[in-house]
C-alpha positions as CSV (number, residue, x, y, z in Angstrom):
1,X,-109.1,-52.7,23.6
2,X,-110.0,-54.0,27.0
3,X,-109.2,-57.6,25.9
4,X,-105.8,-56.5,24.5
5,X,-104.9,-54.8,27.8
6,X,-106.0,-57.8,29.8
7,X,-103.8,-60.1,27.6
8,X,-100.8,-57.7,28.0
9,X,-101.3,-57.6,31.7
10,X,-101.6,-61.4,32.0
11,X,-98.5,-62.0,29.9
12,X,-96.6,-58.8,31.0
13,X,-93.3,-60.3,31.9
14,X,-93.1,-62.8,28.9
15,X,-93.9,-59.9,26.5
16,X,-91.4,-57.6,28.2
17,X,-88.7,-60.2,28.1
18,X,-89.3,-60.8,24.3
19,X,-89.3,-57.0,23.7
20,X,-86.0,-56.5,25.6
21,X,-84.3,-59.4,23.7
22,X,-85.4,-58.1,20.3
23,X,-84.3,-54.6,21.2
24,X,-80.9,-55.6,22.3
25,X,-80.0,-58.3,19.9
26,X,-82.0,-57.7,16.6
27,X,-78.7,-56.4,15.2
28,X,-77.7,-60.1,14.6
29,X,-80.0,-60.1,11.6
30,X,-79.2,-56.6,10.2
31,X,-76.3,-55.3,8.2
32,X,-77.7,-51.9,7.1
33,X,-77.1,-49.6,10.1
34,X,-78.8,-46.6,8.6
35,X,-82.0,-48.7,8.1
36,X,-81.7,-49.8,11.7
37,X,-81.3,-46.3,13.1
38,X,-84.1,-44.8,11.0
39,X,-86.7,-47.6,10.9
40,X,-85.9,-50.5,13.2
41,X,-85.0,-48.5,16.3
42,X,-88.3,-46.6,16.5
43,X,-90.2,-49.8,15.9
44,X,-88.2,-51.6,18.6
45,X,-89.0,-48.8,21.1
46,X,-92.7,-48.9,20.1
47,X,-92.8,-52.7,20.8
48,X,-90.8,-52.2,24.1
49,X,-93.0,-49.4,25.3
50,X,-96.2,-51.3,24.6
51,X,-94.8,-54.4,26.3
52,X,-93.9,-52.3,29.4
53,X,-97.5,-51.1,29.8
54,X,-98.5,-54.4,31.3
55,X,-96.0,-54.1,34.1
56,X,-97.8,-50.9,35.3
57,X,-101.4,-51.9,34.9
58,X,-103.2,-51.8,38.3
59,X,-100.2,-49.9,39.8
60,X,-101.9,-46.6,40.3
61,X,-102.6,-43.5,38.3
62,X,-99.2,-41.8,38.9
63,X,-97.1,-44.8,38.0
64,X,-99.0,-45.3,34.8
65,X,-98.8,-41.6,33.9
66,X,-95.0,-41.5,34.4
67,X,-94.6,-44.7,32.3
68,X,-96.6,-43.1,29.5
69,X,-94.6,-39.9,29.6
70,X,-91.3,-41.8,29.5
71,X,-92.6,-44.0,26.8
72,X,-93.5,-41.1,24.6
73,X,-90.1,-39.5,25.2
74,X,-88.0,-42.6,24.4
75,X,-90.2,-43.3,21.3
76,X,-89.9,-39.7,20.0
77,X,-86.1,-39.3,20.5
78,X,-84.9,-41.9,17.9
79,X,-87.5,-40.6,15.5
80,X,-86.0,-37.1,16.0
81,X,-82.6,-38.4,14.9
82,X,-83.9,-38.4,11.3
83,X,-84.4,-34.6,11.4
84,X,-81.6,-33.5,13.8
85,X,-78.8,-35.8,12.7
86,X,-75.7,-36.6,14.8
87,X,-76.1,-33.8,17.3
88,X,-74.0,-34.7,20.4
89,X,-76.2,-32.8,22.9
90,X,-79.2,-34.6,21.5
91,X,-77.5,-38.0,21.9
92,X,-76.6,-37.2,25.5
93,X,-80.2,-36.3,26.3
94,X,-81.4,-39.5,24.5
95,X,-79.1,-41.7,26.7
96,X,-80.2,-40.0,29.9
97,X,-83.9,-40.5,29.0
98,X,-83.3,-44.2,28.2
99,X,-81.4,-44.8,31.4
100,X,-84.3,-43.3,33.4
101,X,-86.9,-45.2,31.4
102,X,-85.2,-48.6,32.0
103,X,-84.4,-47.9,35.7
104,X,-88.1,-47.1,36.2
105,X,-89.2,-50.4,34.7
106,X,-86.4,-52.3,36.6
107,X,-87.6,-50.8,39.9
108,X,-91.1,-52.1,39.3
109,X,-89.8,-55.6,38.2
110,X,-87.7,-55.8,41.3
111,X,-90.6,-54.9,43.6
112,X,-92.6,-57.8,42.1
113,X,-89.7,-60.2,42.4
114,X,-89.3,-59.8,46.2
115,X,-93.0,-59.9,47.1
116,X,-94.6,-63.3,46.2
117,X,-93.7,-66.3,48.2
118,X,-94.0,-68.7,45.3
119,X,-92.4,-69.5,42.0
120,X,-94.3,-69.5,38.7
121,X,-93.6,-68.5,35.1
122,X,-94.0,-64.8,35.9
123,X,-91.3,-65.0,38.5
124,X,-88.9,-66.7,36.1
125,X,-89.7,-64.2,33.3
126,X,-89.4,-61.2,35.6
127,X,-86.0,-62.4,36.8
128,X,-84.8,-62.7,33.2
129,X,-86.3,-59.2,32.5
130,X,-84.3,-57.8,35.4
131,X,-81.0,-59.1,33.8
132,X,-81.8,-57.7,30.4
133,X,-82.9,-54.4,31.9
134,X,-79.5,-54.1,33.6
135,X,-77.9,-54.6,30.2
136,X,-80.1,-51.8,28.7
137,X,-79.2,-49.4,31.6
138,X,-75.5,-50.2,31.2
139,X,-75.6,-49.7,27.4
140,X,-77.2,-46.2,27.6
141,X,-75.2,-45.2,30.6
142,X,-71.9,-46.1,28.9
143,X,-73.1,-44.6,25.6
144,X,-73.6,-41.3,27.4
145,X,-69.9,-41.2,28.3
146,X,-68.9,-42.4,24.8
147,X,-70.6,-39.5,23.1
148,X,-69.2,-37.1,25.8
149,X,-65.7,-38.4,25.1
150,X,-64.9,-40.7,22.1
151,X,-61.7,-41.7,23.9
152,X,-63.7,-43.3,26.7
153,X,-63.3,-46.8,25.1
154,X,-60.9,-48.6,22.8
155,X,-62.3,-50.9,20.2
156,X,-65.7,-49.2,19.7
157,X,-67.1,-48.8,16.2
158,X,-67.8,-45.0,15.9
159,X,-68.7,-45.1,12.2
160,X,-72.5,-45.0,12.9
161,X,-74.7,-44.6,16.0
162,X,-76.1,-48.1,15.4
163,X,-72.6,-49.6,15.3
164,X,-71.7,-47.9,18.5
165,X,-74.9,-49.1,20.2
166,X,-74.4,-52.7,19.1
167,X,-70.8,-52.7,20.3
168,X,-71.9,-51.4,23.7
169,X,-74.7,-54.1,23.9
170,X,-71.9,-56.6,23.3
171,X,-69.6,-55.0,25.9
172,X,-72.3,-54.6,28.5
173,X,-73.4,-58.2,28.1
174,X,-70.0,-59.7,28.5
175,X,-69.2,-57.3,31.4
176,X,-72.4,-58.2,33.4
177,X,-71.8,-61.9,32.8
178,X,-68.1,-61.5,33.8
179,X,-66.9,-63.0,30.5
180,X,-64.7,-60.1,29.4
181,X,-62.9,-60.9,26.1
182,X,-60.8,-57.8,26.2
183,X,-61.5,-56.7,22.6
184,X,-63.3,-53.6,23.9
185,X,-61.8,-51.9,26.9
186,X,-62.6,-48.7,29.0
187,X,-60.0,-46.0,28.5
188,X,-60.7,-43.3,31.0
189,X,-61.0,-43.4,34.8
190,X,-64.8,-42.7,34.5
191,X,-65.5,-45.7,32.2
192,X,-63.1,-48.0,34.0
193,X,-64.8,-47.4,37.4
194,X,-68.3,-47.6,35.8
195,X,-67.4,-50.8,34.1
196,X,-66.1,-52.3,37.4
197,X,-69.3,-51.2,39.1
198,X,-71.5,-52.8,36.4
199,X,-69.6,-56.0,36.7
200,X,-70.2,-56.1,40.5
201,X,-73.9,-55.2,40.0
202,X,-74.3,-58.1,37.5
203,X,-72.8,-60.5,40.0
204,X,-74.8,-59.1,42.9
205,X,-78.0,-59.4,40.9
206,X,-77.2,-63.1,40.2
207,X,-76.5,-63.9,43.8
208,X,-79.5,-62.0,45.1
209,X,-81.7,-63.6,42.5
210,X,-80.6,-67.1,43.4
211,X,-81.4,-66.3,47.0
212,X,-84.8,-65.0,46.2
213,X,-85.7,-68.0,44.0
214,X,-84.4,-70.5,46.6
215,X,-86.5,-68.8,49.4
216,X,-89.6,-68.9,47.2
217,X,-89.0,-72.6,46.3
218,X,-88.5,-73.4,50.0
219,X,-91.8,-71.6,50.8
220,X,-93.6,-73.6,48.2
221,X,-92.4,-76.9,49.8
222,X,-93.3,-75.9,53.3
C-alpha cells in the first residue's frame, strides 16, 4: 500500500490529467448512455478520486480529510442515481457537490503552479490539469442551471442525463477555448452571463499560465 501511495504521489499530476481526460471525453467511445450513467460514470469517478489523492498527500491532515469526504460524496452520488432515478433535487445536489469537489482540487493545483521557480513535467501536467478542471467546474455549474430550468440552453440533448452531460462537456470546452460554434447557445440571462464569465476565465487562465511558465523558464536560465 505504501508503495502504491508513493507512486501516486510521484506521478500525481500525470495521473490526475489522465483521469480528467477520461472522465470528460470517454463518451467518444460510447453509444449506450444508460450503460454510461449506471456503470462508466461511477468507475470514472473512482479513477478520478484515486488520482486526486496524490495531490493532497503531505498537505496536512485536514486537507486530506476534506478530500476524502468529497471523494466519497461524488462517488456515491452517481451510484445513487440507479436507485433514485431522474430526481431533479438530487441532480441539483449532485452538481453542487461536483463543483465544490473540482474547485477544491483546482485550488490545490493552482497553489502548486505559482510556487516553484522551475519548469518540469509536473508543472506542465499541473497546468493542463488546471485547464481540464476549469472545464469540469463549468460543466457541472451549467448543468445545475440546466436541471433548474430546461430552457436555459438551446441545442442541448435532454433525452438522457448522459447526453446532457456530454453536450455540456462539448459546450464548456468550446467556450473556454473561445471557439464557439453556435450550435448550443445560452437562452436565459443567467446562463448568458455565466457563459460570458467562463469564456473570460478561460482566456485569463491562459494568459496567467503563459506568464507563470515564462517567469519559471526565465528563472531557470538565470
